[in-house]
C-alpha positions in Angstrom: 22.4 7.7 -11.2 22.5 8.2 -7.4 19.4 6.0 -6.8 20.7 3.1 -8.8 24.2 3.3 -7.2 22.7 3.5 -3.7 20.5 0.5 -4.5 23.5 -1.6 -5.7 25.7 -0.7 -2.7 22.9 -1.4 -0.2 22.2 -4.8 -1.9 25.9 -5.7 -1.7 25.9 -4.5 2.0 22.9 -6.6 2.9 24.4 -9.7 1.1 27.8 -9.1 2.7 29.4 -8.9 -0.8 32.5 -7.1 -1.8 32.2 -4.3 -4.5 34.8 -3.1 -7.0 35.0 0.6 -6.5 36.8 1.4 -9.7 34.2 -0.6 -11.8 31.3 1.2 -10.0 33.0 4.6 -10.6 33.1 3.9 -14.4 29.6 2.3 -14.5 27.9 5.3 -12.8 30.3 8.0 -14.1 31.1 9.2 -10.6 34.2 9.6 -8.4 35.4 7.0 -5.9 34.8 9.6 -3.2 31.1 9.7 -4.0 31.0 5.9 -3.7 32.8 5.9 -0.4 30.5 8.5 0.9 27.4 6.5 0.1 29.0 3.3 1.5 29.7 5.3 4.7 26.1 6.4 5.0 24.8 2.9 4.5 27.2 1.5 7.0 26.7 4.0 9.8 23.2 5.4 9.2 21.1 3.9 11.9 17.9 4.5 9.9 18.8 1.5 7.7 18.7 -0.8 10.8 15.3 0.7 11.8 13.3 -1.2 9.1 9.6 -1.7 9.9 8.6 -5.4 10.2 6.3 -7.0 7.6 2.6 -6.9 8.1 1.0 -9.9 6.4 -2.7 -9.2 6.7 -3.7 -12.4 4.9 -1.5 -14.8 6.9 -4.7 -16.1 8.4 -6.9 -16.2 5.3 -10.3 -14.4 5.0 -12.9 -17.0 4.2 -16.2 -15.9 2.8 -19.2 -18.2 2.7 -22.6 -18.2 1.2 -25.3 -17.8 3.9 -28.0 -20.3 4.7 -31.3 -19.0 6.1 -32.3 -20.4 9.5 -35.6 -22.1 10.2 -37.6 -20.6 13.0 -36.5 -23.3 15.3 -32.8 -22.9 14.4 -33.1 -19.2 14.9 -34.6 -19.6 18.3 -32.0 -22.1 19.4 -29.2 -19.9 18.1 -30.6 -16.9 20.0 -30.8 -18.9 23.3 -27.2 -19.9 23.0 -25.7 -16.7 21.8 -28.1 -14.0 23.0 -28.0 -12.1 19.7 -29.8 -12.1 16.4 -28.4 -13.6 13.2 -29.9 -13.7 9.7 -28.1 -16.7 8.4 -25.2 -19.2 9.0 -22.2 -20.0 6.9 -22.9 -22.6 4.2 -20.6 -23.0 1.2 -17.1 -21.6 0.9 -17.1 -19.0 -1.9 -13.8 -17.2 -1.5 -10.5 -17.9 0.4 -8.3 -14.8 0.4 -4.8 -15.7 1.4 -2.6 -13.1 -0.4 -2.6 -9.4 -1.4 -3.3 -10.5 -5.0 -6.3 -12.5 -3.9 -7.5 -9.4 -2.0 -7.0 -7.1 -5.0 -9.0 -9.5 -7.3 -11.8 -9.8 -4.8 -11.9 -6.0 -4.3 -12.1 -5.6 -8.1 -14.9 -8.1 -8.5 -16.9 -7.2 -5.3 -16.0 -3.5 -4.5 -19.2 -3.0 -2.5 -18.8 -6.1 -0.3 -18.1 -5.1 3.3 -16.2 -8.3 4.3 -12.8 -7.4 3.0 -12.8 -3.9 4.4 -13.9 -5.1 7.8 -11.3 -7.9 7.8 -8.4 -5.5 7.1 -9.4 -3.2 9.9 -9.9 -6.0 12.4 -6.6 -7.6 11.5 -4.7 -4.4 11.9 -6.4 -3.8 15.3 -4.8 -7.1 16.5 -1.5 -6.7 14.7 1.6 -6.2 16.9 3.5 -5.2 13.8 1.1 -2.4 12.9 1.2 -1.1 16.5 5.0 -1.0 16.2 4.7 0.9 12.9 2.6 3.5 14.7 4.9 3.5 17.7 7.9 4.4 15.4 6.1 7.5 14.1 6.2 10.8 16.1 3.5 11.1 18.8 2.2 14.2 17.1 1.9 14.1 13.3 3.8 17.0 11.7 1.5 19.8 10.7 2.5 19.7 7.1 1.5 16.1 6.9 -1.9 16.8 8.5 -2.4 19.5 6.0 -1.4 17.2 3.2 -4.2 14.8 4.0 -6.8 17.5 4.7 -6.1 19.9 1.9 -4.8 17.9 -1.1 -3.0 18.8 -3.3 -0.6 21.0 -1.4 1.0 24.2 -2.8 4.4 22.6 -2.3 5.7 19.1 -1.6 9.0 20.3 -0.2 8.0 20.3 3.5 6.1 17.1 3.2 9.0 15.3 1.7 11.3 16.7 4.3 9.0 15.5 7.1 8.8 12.0 5.7 12.6 11.7 5.5 13.0 13.2 9.0 10.4 11.2 10.8 9.7 8.2 8.6 11.3 4.7 8.4 11.9 2.1 5.8 9.6 -0.8 5.0 10.9 -4.4 4.8 11.4 -6.1 1.5 8.3 -8.1 0.5 5.9 -5.7 2.3 2.8 -5.2 0.1 0.7 -2.1 -0.3 -2.0 -0.8 -2.7 -2.6 2.2 -4.9 -5.6 3.0 -7.0 -5.5 5.2 -10.1 -4.3 5.1 -13.7 -0.9 3.8 -14.7 -1.6 3.5 -18.4 0.3 6.5 -19.5 3.4 5.8 -17.4 6.6 4.0 -18.5 7.5 0.6 -17.1 9.9 2.2 -14.6 9.5 5.7 -13.1 11.3 7.7 -10.4 8.7 9.6 -8.4 9.2 13.4 -8.2 6.8 13.9 -5.3 5.6 11.8 -2.3 3.7 8.7 -3.4 0.6 7.6 -1.5 -0.3 3.9 -0.8 -2.6 2.1 1.6 -2.8 -1.3 3.3 -6.4 -1.6 2.2 -7.3 -2.4 -1.4 -10.9 -1.1 -0.9 -9.5 2.3 0.0 -7.2 2.2 -3.0 -10.3 1.7 -5.3 -12.2 4.5 -3.6 -9.3 6.8 -4.2 -9.2 5.8 -7.8 -12.9 6.7 -8.1 -12.7 10.0 -6.2 -13.3 13.2 -8.1 -14.5 11.6 -11.3 -11.0 10.2 -12.0 -12.0 6.7 -12.9 -15.1 7.9 -14.8 -13.0 10.3 -16.9 -10.1 8.0 -17.4 -12.4 5.2 -18.6 -10.5 2.5 -16.7 -9.0 1.7 -13.2 -5.6 0.4 -12.4 -5.4 -1.3 -9.0 -1.7 -1.4 -8.1 -0.4 -4.2 -5.9 3.0 -2.9 -4.8 5.8 -5.0 -3.2 8.8 -3.4 -1.6 11.8 -4.6 -3.5 14.6 -2.9 -1.5 14.4 -0.7 1.7 15.6 2.5 0.0 12.8 5.0 0.4 11.4 6.2 3.7 7.7 6.1 4.5 5.4 7.9 6.9 2.6 5.8 8.4 -0.6 7.6 9.3 -2.3 6.2 12.4 -5.7 4.8 11.3 -7.2 5.7 14.7 -6.0 9.3 15.2 -7.0 11.5 12.2 -9.9 12.5 10.1 -8.5 10.5 7.3 -7.3 7.5 9.4 -9.7 5.2 7.6 -7.5 5.5 4.5 -4.7 3.6 6.4 -2.2 5.6 4.4 1.5 4.9 4.0 3.2 7.8 2.3 6.6 7.3 0.5 9.1 10.1 0.1 9.9 11.2 -3.4 12.6 9.6 -5.6 11.1 6.1 -5.1 11.7 3.8 -8.0 8.5 2.0 -9.2 8.7 -0.8 -11.7 5.8 -2.4 -13.5 5.9 -6.2 -13.5 2.6 -7.1 -15.1 -0.9 -5.8 -15.9 -3.9 -8.1 -16.0 -7.5 -7.2 -16.9 -10.0 -8.5 -14.3 -13.2 -7.4 -16.0 -14.9 -4.8 -18.3 -17.8 -4.4 -15.8 -16.6 -2.1 -13.0 -19.3 0.4 -12.3 -18.4 4.0 -11.8 -20.3 7.2 -11.4 -19.8 10.9 -12.3 -20.7 13.9 -10.2 -24.3 13.8 -11.6 -24.7 10.2 -10.6 -24.6 9.1 -14.2 -22.8 5.7 -14.4 -21.0 3.5 -16.9 -19.0 0.3 -16.9 -15.2 0.4 -17.4 -12.4 -2.1 -17.4 -10.4 -2.7 -14.3 -6.8 -4.0 -14.2 -4.5 -5.4 -11.5 -0.9 -4.3 -11.8 1.9 -6.1 -10.0 4.5 -3.5 -9.1 7.8 -3.2 -7.2 9.1 -0.2 -5.3 12.4 0.7 -3.9 
């Protein structure tokens, strides 16, 4: 009840709309004092004004070309001009990745290709928005969050959730992240009861889905493309350059996030996964469009 009421009040606040307190009281079976309390928090809680800006990694699309081999003369000429070796030059455009959905589809079809992973890292290295995200996090990552990354799963999520809500911030609506795993058994809408891990890199999401035999045992992979619907749940952003697990580019949501399934689309039946003994098999992979608030 609280989450839905808070979401409705925040939406009305952002749209500068009036709300009928009596109708809301009946709708959510709560007192008018509870509603006024939530309205007060929304109005005066500075955290709601400290929303992290959107990072659009694919604003400048990633273009992937087939490679043309150079003749000996072409190679020699190239080396004279550029003072470095090259094994081929761009020939025909094969992929143009201009959205998170494009990136997820490419990752699902070409999980071993290095271009996308390298593109994400280089884009974040140059991103003023990403630098601001990291700047808004504490200089020293709380110990419980370091332990969360290095010794997962934790004995308790209480201190982790507390740290996210204390030190974290809200993401902007329309921000997109990724999560890899298996959604098949979940309902269309869930409220998380523990912190929820996401990443800015779809390749990382796939590696996490494969880790520990999960994908092999499940017999399928769901690659979640998650768009922030409303800025209602805080996140902690782990610096990609300052931890042993920085390469995961992790964005960790506090618990009580609302996640909604919008669509689930099969990409192929030929995603190759391995077990601990390096036995392999081919499984289906799906892309799920989700919303989180």
